[in-house]
N, C-alpha and C positions, 0 to 999 in steps of 0.2 A: 463578462465572466473572468477575464484575465485580471481585471481590477479586484474582483472578489477574491480570487486565488491569492493575489499578492497581499491583500489586506489580511486574509486568513493566515498566510505564511508569517507575516510580521507578528500577528497576535500569538501564533504558536511559539515563535522564537522567544517571546517574553515569558511564556508559561513554564511550569515545571510539573512533574508528576510522573506516575508510572502506570503501565498496563502491560500485560503479557503480550508481546508481539512475536516472539520467536516460536518457531514450531519445533517440537521435539523430534519429529521424524525427518527433518531436513538434513542434508549432508553437512559434514563439518565445514566445508568451504563456502557455505551460504551463511551470511551474517545479517541479522536484523538488529539494528540499534535504535532504541527510542531516543529521539533528539529532544522532544518537548511534548507536553500535553497541557491543554488549557481549557477550562470551562468556558463555554460560550453562552450568550443569552438566547440565541435561537433554539427552538425545540426541534427534535427529530421524532416524527410520529407521535407528537404530544409529550415526549419525555425530555427531561433535562439532558443537555448534550455537552459533549466535549470534542475538541479537535486534537488529534495526536499526529505528530510528525515522526516518521521513521526513515532511516537510511537502510536500504537493502543492498548488500554487496554479494555478487555472484561471481565465482571463478568460472573460467571457460567450461562450457558443457554442463554447468550446475543449474538446477531449477528447483521448483517446489511442486508438491502434489496439488491437484485441483482443490480449491477452497472458495469460501465466500467471506465477505466482510459485514460487520453489523451496521454499516452505514455506507454512504457514498465515499468513494476514494478518488483522489486526484494524484497523478504522478508526473514526475519530470525525470528524464534520463540525464544523469550528471556526466557519465562517461561510459564508453563501450556501446554495445548493442543489446537490446532487450526484446526478446520474442514474447509477445503478449497476445492473448485472446480471451474474450469473454463469451459466455453462452455459446450459441452455434455460429458466431461470426468467424470468418477466416482469421488465422493468425497473421499478425503484422510484426515486422522487425523494425523497432524504433531505434533511432540513433541519438547520440548526445544532443540535447537541446529540444527534443520532441516531448510531447505531453500525452497523457491518456486520462480517461475518465471511466469509472465503473459505477453504475447505478447501484442503489441499495439491493443487496441480496443476490446480485447476478453471480453466475458461476465463473470464477476466474480460473479457467481451465488450462491455460498455458502461461507459464511464468518462468522463462529460462534465459540463460546467456548462450546464444548460438555462436558467439565469436571466439577469438583466440586471445583476447585480453580481458582483464577484470571489467565487470559492469557494476556501476553504482546507480541506484535509483532513489530519488527522494519522493516519498509518498505522504500524503495527508489523508487521514481517515476521519470523517465526522461520525460520531457514534454516541449511543446513549451513555450517560455517565456511569451507569451501573454495569456496563459490558465488562466482562472479565478478560476477554480475548479479542484481539483485532482480527484474528484468523480463525475461521470456523471450517475445519476439515470437511471435505465432501465425503460422505459415506460411500464405500465401495459397493457396487451393485453386482 
């Protein structure tokens, strides 16, 4: 799996393109920057697919609202600490150098910086080429 992630990362680094990754309801100190996007030959649920790499920067105490992604997501904490939880799993605090995986459509319910310094996360999302957003807000119930 690590080999696949590294190959995917290298492929993304060579690509270009854009997709809406930023959330309009996120605080000003949370930054989402699209680094690269690349069409891939593999299909996702029978659809033409793309891999998009984003860098998420969170200031201390900042986070995002619960959301989903249109495909599987893989992440790597570049610096700081990242509190992360999906579905009903307990939250984990990941440190620089640690990775995470989110299956298609799972609820990314915790995404925040619990520390006292800036957090940066590199994430890859595989998604249908026609997806307009990498982040699908969870409706409030």
